[in-house]
VODONU-24691 format. One line per field, with one value per atom (N, C-alpha, C): x, y, z; atom name; residue in one letter. Coordinates in Angstrom, 1 decimal. Layout:
// VODONU-24691
X	X, ...
Y	Y, ...
Z	Z, ...
atom	CA, ...
res	a, ...
//
This chain:
// VODONU-24691
X	-8.3, -8.3, -7.0, -7.3, -5.9, -6.1, -5.0, -4.8, -4.0, -4.4, -3.6, -3.7, -2.7, -2.3, -1.5, -2.1, -1.3, -1.5, -0.6, -0.2, 0.0, -0.8, -1.4, -0.4, 0.1, 0.5, -0.7, -0.9, -1.9, -1.4, -1.7, -0.8, -1.5, -0.5, -0.6, -1.7, -2.3, -3.8, -5.1, -4.8, -6.0, -6.6, -6.4, -6.9, -8.2, -8.7, -10.1, -10.8, -10.2, -10.8, -10.5, -9.1, -8.6, -10.0, -10.0, -11.2, -12.5, -12.9, -14.4, -14.1, -12.9, -13.1, -12.7, -12.5, -11.9, -13.1, -13.8, -15.3, -15.9, -16.4, -17.3, -16.3, -15.0, -14.1, -13.8, -13.7, -13.9, -15.3, -16.3, -18.0, -18.1, -17.5, -17.6, -17.0, -15.6, -15.0, -15.7, -16.2, -17.1, -18.4, -18.6, -20.0, -19.5, -18.2, -17.7, -17.6, -18.1, -18.0, -16.4, -16.5, -15.0, -14.4, -15.4, -14.8, -15.0, -14.4, -14.7, -14.3, -13.5, -13.2, -12.5, -13.0, -12.4, -12.5, -11.3, -11.6, -9.8, -10.4, -8.8, -8.7, -7.4, -7.0, -6.6, -6.8, -6.1, -5.3, -3.8, -3.2, -1.9, -2.5, -1.4, -1.7, -0.3, -0.5, -0.4, -0.8, -0.6, -2.2, -2.5, -3.6, -3.0, -3.8, -3.5, -4.4, -4.9, -6.2, -5.7, -7.0, -6.8, -7.2, -7.8, -8.7, -8.4, -9.3, -9.5, -10.2, -9.8, -10.2, -10.3, -11.3, -11.8, -10.6, -10.0, -8.7, -8.0, -6.5, -5.7, -6.4, -7.2, -7.9, -9.1, -9.4, -10.6, -10.3, -8.6, -8.1, -7.6, -6.8, -6.4, -7.6, -9.2, -9.8, -10.7, -10.9, -10.7, -10.1, -9.1, -8.2, -6.8, -6.4, -5.3, -6.0, -7.3, -7.5, -7.6, -7.1, -7.0, -8.2, -9.9, -11.1, -11.8, -11.4, -12.1, -12.5, -13.3, -14.1, -13.1, -11.6, -11.1, -10.2, -9.8, -9.4, -10.7, -11.6, -12.8, -13.3, -13.3, -14.1, -12.4, -11.1, -9.9, -10.5, -10.5, -10.8, -11.8, -13.0, -14.0, -14.2, -13.6, -13.5, -12.2, -11.5, -10.3, -9.6, -9.2, -8.6, -7.1, -6.4, -5.1, -4.5, -5.9, -5.1, -4.7, -5.3, -4.9, -4.8, -4.2, -3.7, -2.5, -1.4, -0.6, 0.2, -0.3, 0.0, 1.4, 1.6, 3.2, 3.9, 2.7, 3.0, 2.4, 2.2, 1.6, 1.5, 1.5, 1.7, 0.8, 1.4, 0.0, 0.6, -0.6, -0.5, -1.7, -1.2, -2.5, -2.7, -3.7, -3.3, -3.7, -3.0, -3.0, -3.6
Y	-35.4, -34.0, -33.6, -32.9, -32.2, -30.4, -30.4, -28.5, -27.9, -27.3, -26.3, -24.8, -24.4, -23.0, -22.1, -21.5, -20.8, -19.2, -18.7, -17.4, -16.8, -15.6, -15.2, -14.0, -13.8, -11.5, -11.0, -10.2, -9.6, -8.0, -8.3, -6.6, -5.5, -4.3, -3.4, -2.7, -1.9, -1.3, -2.2, -3.6, -4.4, -5.1, -4.5, -5.5, -5.6, -5.1, -4.4, -5.7, -5.5, -6.3, -7.8, -8.0, -9.1, -9.9, -9.4, -9.6, -10.2, -9.1, -9.3, -10.7, -10.5, -11.8, -13.4, -13.5, -14.4, -14.9, -14.1, -15.0, -15.6, -15.4, -16.6, -17.8, -17.8, -19.3, -19.3, -19.1, -19.5, -20.1, -19.5, -20.5, -21.7, -21.5, -22.7, -24.0, -23.7, -24.7, -24.9, -23.8, -24.3, -25.5, -24.9, -26.4, -27.8, -27.6, -29.0, -30.2, -31.1, -32.4, -32.5, -33.1, -33.3, -31.7, -30.4, -29.4, -29.0, -28.9, -28.4, -26.8, -26.2, -25.1, -24.4, -23.3, -22.5, -21.0, -20.3, -18.2, -18.1, -16.7, -16.2, -14.8, -14.2, -12.8, -11.9, -10.9, -9.9, -8.7, -9.0, -8.0, -7.2, -6.0, -5.0, -5.8, -6.4, -6.8, -8.6, -9.4, -10.3, -11.2, -12.2, -13.1, -14.0, -14.7, -16.6, -17.1, -17.8, -18.6, -20.5, -20.6, -21.7, -22.1, -23.5, -24.8, -25.9, -26.6, -27.7, -28.7, -30.1, -31.3, -32.1, -32.6, -34.5, -34.9, -35.5, -35.7, -34.9, -36.0, -35.5, -35.9, -36.9, -37.0, -36.1, -36.1, -34.7, -33.2, -32.8, -31.9, -31.6, -33.3, -33.1, -33.6, -33.9, -34.2, -32.9, -31.9, -30.1, -29.4, -29.5, -28.4, -28.8, -30.4, -30.4, -31.1, -31.8, -31.7, -30.4, -30.2, -29.7, -28.7, -29.8, -29.7, -29.5, -29.7, -29.8, -28.1, -28.4, -26.6, -25.7, -25.6, -24.9, -24.6, -25.1, -24.6, -23.6, -24.3, -23.7, -22.2, -22.1, -20.9, -20.3, -20.5, -19.5, -18.8, -19.5, -19.2, -18.3, -18.8, -18.1, -16.5, -16.7, -14.9, -13.6, -15.1, -14.4, -13.5, -14.6, -14.4, -14.2, -15.0, -15.2, -13.5, -12.6, -11.1, -10.5, -11.1, -9.8, -10.7, -11.6, -12.1, -13.6, -13.7, -14.7, -15.7, -16.4, -18.0, -18.1, -18.0, -17.8, -19.6, -20.1, -21.2, -21.5, -22.9, -23.4, -24.3, -24.7, -25.3, -26.8, -27.7, -28.6, -29.9, -30.4, -31.8, -31.9, -33.6, -34.0, -33.0, -32.8, -32.2, -33.4, -33.7, -34.0, -34.0
Z	46.8, 45.9, 45.4, 44.5, 43.3, 43.6, 43.7, 44.0, 43.3, 42.3, 41.2, 41.4, 41.8, 41.8, 41.0, 40.3, 38.6, 39.1, 37.9, 38.0, 36.6, 36.4, 35.1, 35.5, 34.9, 34.1, 33.5, 33.8, 33.3, 32.7, 31.4, 30.2, 30.7, 30.8, 31.3, 31.6, 32.0, 32.0, 31.6, 31.7, 31.5, 32.6, 33.9, 35.0, 35.0, 35.0, 34.4, 33.8, 32.5, 31.2, 31.9, 32.7, 32.9, 33.8, 34.7, 35.9, 34.8, 34.3, 33.3, 32.1, 31.6, 30.8, 31.8, 32.4, 33.3, 34.0, 34.6, 35.4, 34.6, 33.1, 32.8, 32.4, 32.5, 32.6, 34.2, 34.6, 36.3, 36.0, 36.0, 35.9, 35.5, 33.8, 33.1, 34.0, 34.5, 35.5, 36.7, 36.9, 38.5, 38.0, 36.6, 36.4, 36.1, 36.3, 35.5, 36.4, 36.3, 37.4, 37.5, 39.1, 39.5, 40.2, 39.4, 40.4, 41.8, 42.7, 43.9, 44.7, 43.8, 44.0, 42.6, 42.6, 41.7, 42.1, 42.5, 42.7, 43.0, 42.5, 42.1, 42.7, 42.4, 43.4, 42.4, 42.3, 41.4, 42.1, 42.1, 42.8, 41.5, 41.6, 40.4, 39.0, 38.9, 37.1, 37.3, 38.7, 38.6, 39.1, 38.7, 39.4, 39.4, 40.3, 40.7, 41.1, 40.2, 40.5, 41.3, 41.7, 42.8, 42.4, 41.9, 41.6, 42.4, 43.2, 43.5, 43.0, 42.2, 42.0, 42.6, 42.6, 43.3, 43.0, 41.4, 41.3, 40.6, 40.3, 39.4, 38.0, 37.7, 36.3, 36.1, 37.2, 36.6, 36.3, 36.9, 36.2, 35.1, 34.5, 33.2, 32.3, 32.6, 31.7, 31.4, 32.2, 32.3, 31.6, 32.1, 32.0, 30.8, 30.5, 30.0, 28.6, 28.5, 26.9, 25.7, 24.8, 24.0, 23.4, 23.3, 23.5, 24.2, 25.4, 26.8, 26.8, 28.2, 28.6, 28.7, 29.5, 30.0, 28.8, 27.7, 26.8, 25.6, 25.3, 24.9, 25.3, 26.6, 27.5, 27.1, 27.4, 27.0, 25.8, 24.9, 23.3, 23.5, 23.6, 23.8, 24.1, 25.4, 25.6, 25.9, 24.7, 24.2, 25.5, 26.8, 28.2, 27.6, 26.6, 26.5, 25.5, 25.4, 24.6, 26.0, 27.2, 28.6, 29.3, 29.6, 30.6, 29.4, 30.5, 30.2, 31.5, 31.0, 32.0, 32.1, 34.0, 34.1, 34.5, 35.2, 35.3, 36.5, 37.2, 37.5, 38.9, 40.0, 41.2, 41.1, 41.1, 41.1, 42.1, 42.7, 43.1, 44.3, 44.2, 45.9, 47.2, 47.7, 48.9, 49.9, 51.0, 52.4, 53.4
atom	N, CA, C, N, CA, C, N, CA, C, N, CA, C, N, CA, C, N, CA, C, N, CA, C, N, CA, C, N, CA, C, N, CA, C, N, CA, C, N, CA, C, N, CA, C, N, CA, C, N, CA, C, N, CA, C, N, CA, C, N, CA, C, N, CA, C, N, CA, C, N, CA, C, N, CA, C, N, CA, C, N, CA, C, N, CA, C, N, CA, C, N, CA, C, N, CA, C, N, CA, C, N, CA, C, N, CA, C, N, CA, C, N, CA, C, N, CA, C, N, CA, C, N, CA, C, N, CA, C, N, CA, C, N, CA, C, N, CA, C, N, CA, C, N, CA, C, N, CA, C, N, CA, C, N, CA, C, N, CA, C, N, CA, C, N, CA, C, N, CA, C, N, CA, C, N, CA, C, N, CA, C, N, CA, C, N, CA, C, N, CA, C, N, CA, C, N, CA, C, N, CA, C, N, CA, C, N, CA, C, N, CA, C, N, CA, C, N, CA, C, N, CA, C, N, CA, C, N, CA, C, N, CA, C, N, CA, C, N, CA, C, N, CA, C, N, CA, C, N, CA, C, N, CA, C, N, CA, C, N, CA, C, N, CA, C, N, CA, C, N, CA, C, N, CA, C, N, CA, C, N, CA, C, N, CA, C, N, CA, C, N, CA, C, N, CA, C, N, CA, C, N, CA, C, N, CA, C, N, CA, C, N, CA, C, N, CA, C, N, CA, C, N, CA, C, N, CA, C
res	m, m, m, y, y, y, m, m, m, v, v, v, v, v, v, s, s, s, t, t, t, w, w, w, r, r, r, i, i, i, a, a, a, p, p, p, g, g, g, m, m, m, k, k, k, d, d, d, e, e, e, a, a, a, q, q, q, t, t, t, r, r, r, s, s, s, a, a, a, p, p, p, v, v, v, r, r, r, e, e, e, v, v, v, l, l, l, r, r, r, s, s, s, q, q, q, p, p, p, g, g, g, v, v, v, m, m, m, l, l, l, v, v, v, e, e, e, a, a, a, i, i, i, y, y, y, e, e, e, d, d, d, d, d, d, e, e, e, a, a, a, v, v, v, a, a, a, v, v, v, h, h, h, i, i, i, y, y, y, k, k, k, s, s, s, e, e, e, q, q, q, d, d, d, y, y, y, d, d, d, r, r, r, i, i, i, v, v, v, n, n, n, d, d, d, p, p, p, n, n, n, g, g, g, p, p, p, f, f, f, v, v, v, q, q, q, a, a, a, l, l, l, e, e, e, k, k, k, h, h, h, s, s, s, l, l, l, e, e, e, e, e, e, v, v, v, m, m, m, t, t, t, w, w, w, e, e, e, g, g, g, s, s, s, r, r, r, r, r, r, g, g, g, p, p, p, t, t, t, f, f, f
//
């Protein structure tokens, strides 16, 4: 399995909107073959997303493809208007 933990900074006063916009993005990810888990927590001005994929190849196909489902969902729901990706930790699980 391949795990990714990402942190996102929420724009001031936009926590509720960030939660609303990110929910359908998570649903898109959950519907993809190769995705095992997608969850998020929100605390103050930060969101932490935890994703588990069957493999690193599944992660790359779903998230890193500029025409893939993740990028399309981000754009469709204008998530980056209310949240800014700060970084991710990723790697195989043991």
